[in-house]
C-alpha positions in Angstrom: 0.0 0.0 0.0 1.5 3.3 -1.1 1.5 6.1 1.6 -0.4 9.4 1.5 1.1 12.8 2.2 -0.9 15.2 4.4 0.3 18.8 4.2 -0.8 21.1 7.0 -1.3 24.3 5.1 -4.1 26.2 7.0 -1.7 28.6 8.7 -2.3 32.4 8.5 1.4 33.4 8.4 1.2 36.3 10.9 4.9 36.4 11.5 5.7 36.0 7.8 3.2 38.7 6.7 1.3 36.6 4.3 0.5 33.1 3.0 3.9 31.3 3.1 2.4 28.2 1.6 1.8 29.9 -1.7 4.9 32.1 -1.9 7.1 31.4 -5.0 10.6 31.0 -3.6 12.1 28.6 -6.2 14.0 29.7 -9.3 10.9 29.4 -11.5 8.5 30.5 -8.9 8.0 27.2 -7.1 6.7 27.1 -3.6 8.2 25.0 -0.8 5.1 22.8 -1.1 6.1 22.1 -4.7 9.4 20.7 -3.5 7.8 18.6 -0.8 5.3 17.0 -3.3 8.1 16.5 -5.9 10.2 14.6 -3.3 7.1 12.7 -2.1 6.3 11.5 -5.6 9.9 10.4 -6.1 9.7 8.5 -2.8 6.6 6.6 -3.8 3.6 8.5 -2.4 0.5 8.3 -4.6 -1.8 10.8 -2.9 -1.5 14.3 -1.3 -4.1 15.9 0.9 -3.8 19.6 1.6 -5.3 20.7 4.9 -6.4 24.3 4.3 -9.0 26.9 5.2 -12.1 27.2 3.0 -11.3 30.9 2.6 -8.2 30.1 0.5 -9.6 27.0 -1.3 -10.0 28.7 -4.7 -6.6 30.4 -4.6 -4.9 27.2 -3.4 -6.5 25.0 -6.1 -5.6 27.5 -8.8 -1.9 27.3 -7.7 -1.6 23.6 -7.3 -4.3 21.7 -9.2 -3.0 22.2 -12.8 0.7 21.6 -12.0 0.1 18.4 -10.1 -2.5 16.9 -12.5 -1.4 13.5 -13.6 1.5 13.3 -11.2 -0.2 12.5 -7.9 -3.8 12.2 -6.7 -4.8 15.5 -5.0 -7.5 16.2 -2.5 -8.3 19.0 0.1 -9.5 18.9 3.6 -10.6 21.9 5.7 -9.5 23.0 9.2 -11.9 25.5 10.6 -12.2 27.0 14.1 -15.9 25.9 14.3 -15.1 22.2 13.7 -15.4 20.8 17.2 -17.1 17.7 18.5 -20.7 17.7 19.6 -21.2 19.3 23.0 -18.4 21.9 22.6 -18.4 25.4 21.4 -15.9 28.1 20.3 -15.2 30.4 23.3 -15.6 34.2 22.9 -12.5 35.9 21.6 -11.0 32.9 19.9 -9.9 33.5 16.3 -7.5 30.7 15.4 -8.1 27.0 14.9 -7.1 24.5 17.5 -3.6 23.4 16.4 -1.9 20.6 14.5 -3.8 17.7 16.0 -7.1 19.2 14.8 -5.4 19.8 11.4 -4.5 16.1 11.1 -8.1 15.1 12.2 -9.5 17.3 9.4 -7.9 14.9 6.8 -9.4 11.8 8.4 -12.1 11.1 5.7 -9.5 11.6 3.0 -6.9 9.1 4.3 -7.1 5.3 4.2 -3.4 4.4 4.1 -0.4 5.0 6.3 0.5 8.7 5.9 3.1 11.3 6.5 2.1 14.7 8.0 4.3 17.8 7.3 4.2 21.6 7.5 3.6 23.5 4.3 6.4 26.0 4.9 9.3 23.7 5.7 11.8 22.1 3.2 12.6 18.6 4.4 14.8 17.1 1.7 14.6 14.1 -0.6 16.2 11.6 1.7 13.8 12.5 4.5 10.9 11.5 2.2 12.5 8.3 1.2 13.1 7.3 4.8 9.5 8.0 5.9 8.1 6.3 2.7 10.2 3.2 3.4 8.8 3.1 7.0 5.2 3.6 6.0 5.3 1.2 3.1 6.2 -1.6 5.5 3.8 -0.5 8.2 0.7 -2.5 9.3 -2.2 -0.1 8.9 -3.9 -1.6 12.0 -0.9 -1.1 14.3 0.1 1.9 16.3 3.7 1.9 15.0 4.7 5.4 14.0 7.8 7.4 13.0 9.3 10.9 13.1 12.1 12.3 11.0 14.5 14.0 13.3 16.9 16.9 12.6 20.0 18.3 14.4 18.9 21.4 16.3 21.8 23.5 15.1 20.6 23.2 11.5 17.1 24.4 12.2 17.6 27.8 13.7 16.6 31.2 12.2 19.1 34.0 11.9 16.2 36.5 12.4 14.6 35.6 15.7 14.0 33.0 18.3 12.0 29.8 17.5 10.2 27.0 19.3 11.5 23.5 18.9 10.3 20.1 20.0 13.4 18.6 21.6 13.4 14.8 21.4 14.6 12.3 24.0 15.6 9.1 22.1 16.7 5.8 23.5 19.4 3.5 22.3 17.2 1.9 19.7 16.2 5.2 18.1 12.8 5.1 19.6 11.2 8.3 20.9 10.9 8.5 24.7 9.2 12.0 24.6 9.3 15.5 23.2 9.8 18.6 25.3 8.7 21.9 23.7 11.4 24.6 24.1 10.7 28.2 23.3 12.9 31.2 22.7 15.5 28.9 21.1 18.3 30.9 19.4 22.0 31.0 18.7 24.0 33.4 20.9 27.7 34.2 21.1 28.1 31.5 23.8 26.0 28.8 22.0 22.4 27.7 21.5 20.0 28.5 24.4 16.3 28.3 25.2 14.2 30.5 27.5 13.2 28.6 30.6 9.9 29.6 32.4 12.1 31.3 35.1 13.5 33.6 32.4 16.9 31.9 32.5 18.7 31.2 29.3 19.5 27.5 29.3 22.1 25.9 27.0 21.1 23.3 24.4 23.5 21.0 22.5 23.5 21.7 18.8 23.5 18.0 18.0 20.3 17.5 19.9 17.5 15.8 17.8 14.5 18.0 17.3 11.1 17.5 15.6 10.3 19.7 12.6 6.8 18.2 12.4 7.5 15.4 9.9 5.5 12.5 11.2 4.6 9.1 9.9 1.4 7.5 11.1 -1.0 4.7 10.4 -4.7 5.4 10.3 -4.9 4.2 14.0 -3.6 7.7 14.9 -7.0 9.3 14.0 -8.8 7.5 16.9 -6.1 8.6 19.4 -6.1 12.1 18.1 -9.9 12.3 18.4 -9.8 11.1 22.0 -7.1 13.6 22.8 -9.0 16.5 21.2 -12.1 15.8 23.2 -10.0 15.7 26.5 -8.3 18.9 25.5 -11.5 20.7 24.8 -13.0 19.5 28.1 -9.9 20.7 30.0 -8.8 23.8 28.1 -11.5 24.6 25.5 -12.4 27.8 27.3 -8.9 29.3 26.7 -9.0 31.4 23.6 -5.3 30.8 22.8 -4.8 27.1 23.8 -3.8 24.7 21.0 -3.3 21.0 20.9 -0.2 20.0 19.1 0.8 16.6 17.7 3.7 16.1 20.2 1.3 16.4 23.1 -0.7 13.5 21.8 2.4 11.5 20.9 3.9 12.0 24.4 0.7 10.7 26.1 0.6 7.6 23.8 4.2 6.7 24.5 3.9 7.2 28.3 0.8 5.0 28.3 2.4 2.3 26.2 -0.3 2.7 23.5 2.1 3.4 20.6 5.8 3.1 19.6 7.5 5.7 17.6 10.8 5.3 15.6 13.0 8.3 15.1 14.5 8.4 11.6 17.6 10.7 11.5 17.8 12.9 8.4 21.0 13.8 6.6 19.2 16.4 4.6 19.3 20.0 5.4 16.1 21.5 6.7 15.1 25.1 6.1 12.0 27.1 6.3 10.3 30.5 6.4 9.3 31.4 9.9 10.0 35.1 9.4 9.9 37.3 6.3 13.6 37.9 6.7 14.2 34.1 6.2 12.9 34.3 2.6 16.2 35.4 0.9 18.1 32.5 2.5 15.4 30.0 1.3 15.6 31.4 -2.2 19.4 31.0 -2.2 19.2 27.5 -0.8 16.8 26.4 -3.5 18.8 28.1 -6.2 21.9 26.2 -5.0 20.1 22.9 -5.0 18.8 23.6 -8.5 22.2 24.7 -9.8 23.8 21.5 -8.4 21.4 19.4 -10.5 19.4 18.1 -7.5 16.2 19.6 -8.8 15.1 20.5 -12.4 14.0 24.0 -13.3 11.1 24.5 -13.8 10.5 21.8 -11.2 7.4 20.4 -12.9 8.8 20.6 -16.5 
């Protein structure tokens, strides 16, 4: 069974100042999404599901439908603030959807095979897609055996501001023991640090494995995510800013012994567009990869 790619593309892009997922940053105007789908097709994925907001559906389909026709099956799912289980309501003052767990759940009716879930604004690299495709192709769809592509922290930082990173604890068999969210992560003159709740700046090793939201799941994850979303809404649904992220669900599953997750180290270089100031570097990186012959230009020629 060939895997499906789920691309989380419903973000608003407040820090970026626009829709990052549709910004042409490649030599011929390609988006980062184009490169992800291109690498996924090469790795053996046969379907892509874009999780978007209904308000950008026409624009999104206009950008991607024609160029991907005949290359991979394309579908869309919608993540909206109002999409909550029966018995719950949107609290006053809330304007954003509920986080990446809700985004994955939005694709449930579109996914029947083992699947990868990624961000729309991150470049992950060809080898990363091959690694996750190999794992998913051999996965039993009925088992809670999952994977995560991990990257070295030092290669995932922005030169233009602090970022949040999911720092992974990995055992001797490359299985995930847990993810700890660290905020205010940045490179300083004395090394990489994060901001502790006390306000202290705490060192982090550059070789530490971090999650960049490149997950491999079987369809069993949808039931776990649905349970977690209901619990989250019951406990924190009244908080207009609270979100439920995939690592929170994964941590609970690992602690309870309900799932096992393999960490697949990536030799590829990750880059992305967190801030508008990151854009020139992304443009330069994609130009260099194209000039080296790694990608054609135009990409979908």
